[in-house]
N, C-alpha and C positions, 0 to 999 in steps of 0.2 A: 481501333476504327472509331471514328468521330459520331458524335450525335449531331452536330451542327447542320448537315445538310437538310436532314429532317426538319429541325427546329426552325430552319430560314424558310421553309414552306409555309408553316404555320404563320412566321410574323408577316410575311409578304400577303397571304391571304386576307389579315386582318389590319393590315394598314392602309389607312384611308388614301395615303398618298401613292399607292400603287393600282392604276386601272387593272381590270381584268385582263386588258388586252395586252398587259405587261407581264401577267403572271408565268411563272416558270415551273415546271413539274418535274418530275423523276419516273424514269423506266424502271420498271421491275421485270428482270429477267426471270423468268420461271422455268427452269430446265436444268437437267442433269447432263445433258449431252455435250460430251467433251468439245466437238466443234463450234456448238453454239457458245458456249463459255470463252473458247478461244475467239470468237468473232467479237464478242461482247467486251474482252478484256483488251483486244486489239486496238478497238474503237476508244475505249477509255486511255490506252497508252497515247494513242493519237490527239485526241482532244483534250486531254488534261482534266475530264470532268469524271465525276464519281460514277461508279457503276454499281447499280444495285441488283445482287443477284439470290434469288430465293428459292429454300427447299421447301416442299409440302411435307407434310407428316408421314404421307403413304410412302414418298420418294424415298426419306431420310428419317431414320429414329435410332433410338436404342438397339433395337432389333435387326436394323439393317435397312428395313424397308425394301421396296421392290427394287432398289438400286444396289442392294448389299452394302450400303455404306451408313455408318454413322454419323451424327453432326460433325464430329472431329476429322472423319474422313472426308466428308464433303468440302470442309475449310481447306483441308490440306491438298485436296483436288484442286480448288478453286486457285488457292495462292501459288500451288506448284505452276499452273498454267498461267497465271499473272508474272510471275518470273520470267517463264520461257518467253513470253512475249513481250518484255520490257515494261509492264504495268506495274506502277509503283504500288506497294501495299496499301498505302494510305487512302489510295482512291476507291479500293473496294470495299464495298459495304455489304454485308450477309443478314438476311432474313431468313424467317420461317415462317411459313404460311399455313394457315388452318390448324394450328397447334392446341390439340384437344384431344377428346377421346376418340374422335372418330375410327383409327384405325382397329380400335378394339370395342366399338360400339355393340358388338353382338354380346359382349359380357356385362354382368350386372354394375350399376352404375358406378359405385365405389370401387370395384375392381377396375374398371376402365379408366377412372380419374386417377388412381394409383399409378398406372401406367402414364397416363398423361403427365402427371406431375414429374415422373422420372424422366420423360422425354425432354420437358421443357427445361428442367434443369441441364441435360446435357447440351440443349443447343445455348442456353446462356454461359455456360463454362467453356463452351468452344468459341465465344467471342461473337455471336448473332447479336445485332444490336437493333434489329427491328422484328419484333415477335407480334403478329396475329394470335390473338386470343379467339380461340373460336370452340366455343363448349355448346355451340347450339342444338346439337343432335340429340335425340334419346338415345338411350342404352337400353339394354334388355328389360322387358317390363314396363318401359317409358313410352308416353306418345312420342311420335315421331317429332313434334313441334314442342319446345319446351317453353316454358314461361319466361319472360325478362328476368324475372326475379331469380330463378333457377340457374339461367345462363349466367348472371353477373355474379352469382356467388361462385359458380365454377372457374370463371374468367378470372376473378379476385384471388382464388386458391392459386391459379396458373401463376398469375404474377408474382405473388409473394413468394413463391417457390423460385421463380427466375432472379427475385431481388435477394433472395437468400445465397443465391450461387453466385451472382455478380450484381452487387449493389450499385445501382444507378447508373449501370451501363447499357442499358436500353430504354427504346421507345416503345410505346405499345399500340397497337391498332385492335379496335373492339368492332363489334357488329355481327348481325346473326342472318341478315336478308344478303346471302351471297349466292350467286349463280353457280349451278352445278360445275364442280372442278371438270376441266376437260371439255366444257362443252356440252349443250342440251341434247337428249335423244329424242324429245318429242317435238310437236309443233310448235313455232315461234310464233304464232298469230296472236298471243293473248299477252305479251309481256308487258308489265306496267312497271313503271319507275316505282322506289320505294315513297311510300307517303311521308310528307312532313311531320305529320303526326307519330308515325311510327319510329322514326328518327331520333326526334326529341324526346320520345318516351325511352327509347334504349339509351340513349346518352344520359338522362337523369338518373336512371336506375342504377347506372353503372357509375356514375359520379358519387351518387350518395355513399354507396358502398364501399367504393375504392377509397374516398376520402376517410371514412370513418376508420377502416381496418389498416391502409397503407399509407396515409396520411397525404398532405398537400404535394410534396415532392414527386411521389411516385404519379399521383394522378395529373400532375403537370407534364408527365411524359407519356400520358395517353393522348396521343396528337390525332388520331384519325378515327374515322368510322366507315366501316364497309357498308356501302349501299348499292342498290341497283338504280343506275342511272338510265334503263332502258336500253342495254346493249346486252348482246348475246350473240354466240354464235351454234349452230347445230352440226348435222350431218350434212346437209347441203344448203344451208340457209344461213343468213349472216342479218342480224338487225341493226341497222344504222342509227346511230345517237341522233334523236329527235330532240333538238334543243328546246323548243317550245314546252314538250310534254313535261320535260325535267326541270322546267322555270322556278317552280314552287318549291322543288326539292332544292335546288341550288340556292335560293334565297334564304333557307333556313339557316346558312352560316353564318347569315349576319347575328344570330341568336346562339351561335356556338362558339364562343371565344376559346381561342386555344386548340381548334379543330380544323381538320381538311377531311376531304372524302378521298377514299380510296375505291377504285375502280377496278371489279375483276373482268375476265373475259373481254377484254378489249381488242383481242385478234380479230385480224381483217378489216378493221375499221378504217375506212380512208382518211388522208391527211386532214382534210377540213374538220370532219368528225372528231379526230382525235385533239385537235388544236381547240375547237370548241370546248371539250370536257375540260381541257386545262382551264383554260378561260372561265369556267362555271364552277370550279373550287374542286374539280374530281384530279389531284394533283399528284396521284400516284397511280400509275398507267400500267396493269399487269399483262405482258404477253408471255405466251410458253408456246401453245400448240404452233401459232402463227409461224414461229421462227423454224420450228421441225418441219413444218409444211413447206417453207422456204428451202430447206435443206433438203429433203426428199425430190424437190421440182429439180433443183441441180442436180441431185445423184441420177435421176431418170433421162434428164435433159444429155448427161454424159454417157449415160447407158445407152440411149438412142445413138449417140455418135459411134460408140463401139459396135451396135450393131450393124452398122455400114462399113466399118473398117474389119471387123471379125464375125461375118455372120453366123458363122458355126458356134459362137460362145453361147453358152446358157444366158439369158439376160438376168440382170439384178432384181427385175421384178418379177420374174418366174420364180427365182430363190426367194423372195419375199412372199409369193403368194402362196408357196409351198409350206414356208415355215409358219404362216397365220391360219392356214387348213389344219395344220397338225395341232395346233397350240391354240384354240380358239378362245382361252378364257378372258384375254384383256380386250377383244372385240364384241364377242357375244354378249347380247342385251343393250349393246348400242349401235348396230347395224340390223336392218330387217331387211328381207326380200327375196328375190329369186336367187339362183346359184350365180347367174350372169350379173345380177345387181350387186351381189355381195363382192364378186370379182373385182367390180369398179370401186364401191367404198371402202374395201379393205387398203388401195391405194390413195384415193384422191378425196376422200371425206375430209370437210373442213375440221372435224373432231379428230382427226390424226391420229388414231388409234394406233397407226403402223410406227408411232416413235418409240411403244413399250418393247418394240422387236428388234430395234436397231442393235442393243447390247447382246443379243444372242450370238453364241460363237459362228454359227453358220454365216448369220447374216454380217458381222464383221469380216469374216473371212471373203465373202462375196464381193463387200465393198472394196477391200485391200488388192483384192484381184483385180478388180474395174480400175483402181487408180494406177495400178501399177502397168496393166496392159496400155492405159492411154498415154503413162509416159513414154513407153515404149514405140507406140505406133505415132506419138503426136496429135494434134489437134487442129486440122485443116481449117482454114477460114470459111469456106463454104458450109461445112457442117456446124460449126460454131454459129455462124448466122442462122441457119436452119434452126438449129436446136435450143441455143442459149443465145438469143440475139442481144440482150442486155448486157452480158459479160463479153459478147462478141463486139460491142462498140468500145466497152472500155479497153480490150485488149487492143484493138485496132488504134485506139488514141495514145496508147502505151501507159495507160492508168492501172493496167493489171497483168501480171505475170499470165503468160501461157502454159499453165500447170492446174492439171485437175483440182487438187486442193485448194489453191487460191481461188478459182472459181466458187467452190461451196462456199468458202468463208466471204466471199463477196455477196454473193445471194442472200446469206444471212443479214449482212451488213446493210444492205438496202432496206431490209425490213426495219432494222434498227435506226437506220438514218430517218427514217418517217418519223419515228417517237422521238428522236433528238429533235426534229424539227417543230413537232406538236409541243415539246416541252420547254419550246423557247431558245434552243441553242443554236448556235452557226454551225452549218453543218459542212463537214470536211470528209 
């Protein structure tokens, strides 16, 4: 896997001959759902553009994470799907997100860091080429927020372990001001972009330590800083990028040679906002729940068609409600309200906690039943028009097969197409 796509992002950012309006970005697909991965890899096969797919420390680690996969397992899954859809392996870029002690932060600091070091070694050995070093969280007995110096020391130790496992094979992202993974649970009325002073201070502390301990070569591959540009999504709200409010943060890139910004939680941003982020130097756009949200919309659209054709069949929505009610661990603490309110949020919240439940055996069986039954009944035009109007237009125009699985992949691809446009690609 090549580092050149990342290094090219940096070069264009600091090339005076490349105006902001011509900047190109890169979408980071943050999902382990096989259909999301298939849609992303199909698009790469079609466009011949690199596709960046990232796994978080909670999804994938040496203990299996909540997906049950190690980094090598995740790599094999992605490359296996790539081979199936005809996506050349050289177009696939793998990244690890929030790599640090977060999964073990209830442990004492040294014990948690020992596990984090083992994890990043596994990511590096498995061929992941973009590694986000995130040691910003306090562990047992520590304050919630750590000093820049402590965070930098732990990030440096993580990079050192990755370099020992796979010398010169990765680029690194640093930064501590990260939106809550998976969306915020609280009100979003006080969201502020990272201050320029905070960004430059974080960068300087890391630069000094990395150059002293690891040398200029490794520091030269620390290409980006995670900052908060002022975008976020919560349960029912989305904060859209407000360009003037982030102007001073964006301008700090002029004093940060070799750096770009990475933007987390860009899900549900409209195309003009995504494009503005890229033009302003936030060249790595991470999206995850927005893709599984589109997957769920397509599944429920198909489910609505089945409810007309086979009214006696239990709906997919009812199956998922039963599973989520019986196993509340993945949404409790994220959703609040009356029983009727929770019954809505389980399925339709932007934070999309339902994505954790699709791998459940009962959920997988219900989806397979839905798809099989619709293959048998067919998908009549009037029902497609009613429940899946975007895909209906494509089917009518001969651009999409009249097949349930193709409809789901198309819904995910529509979101990915917005990101390609924002990143300056010609959309196909």
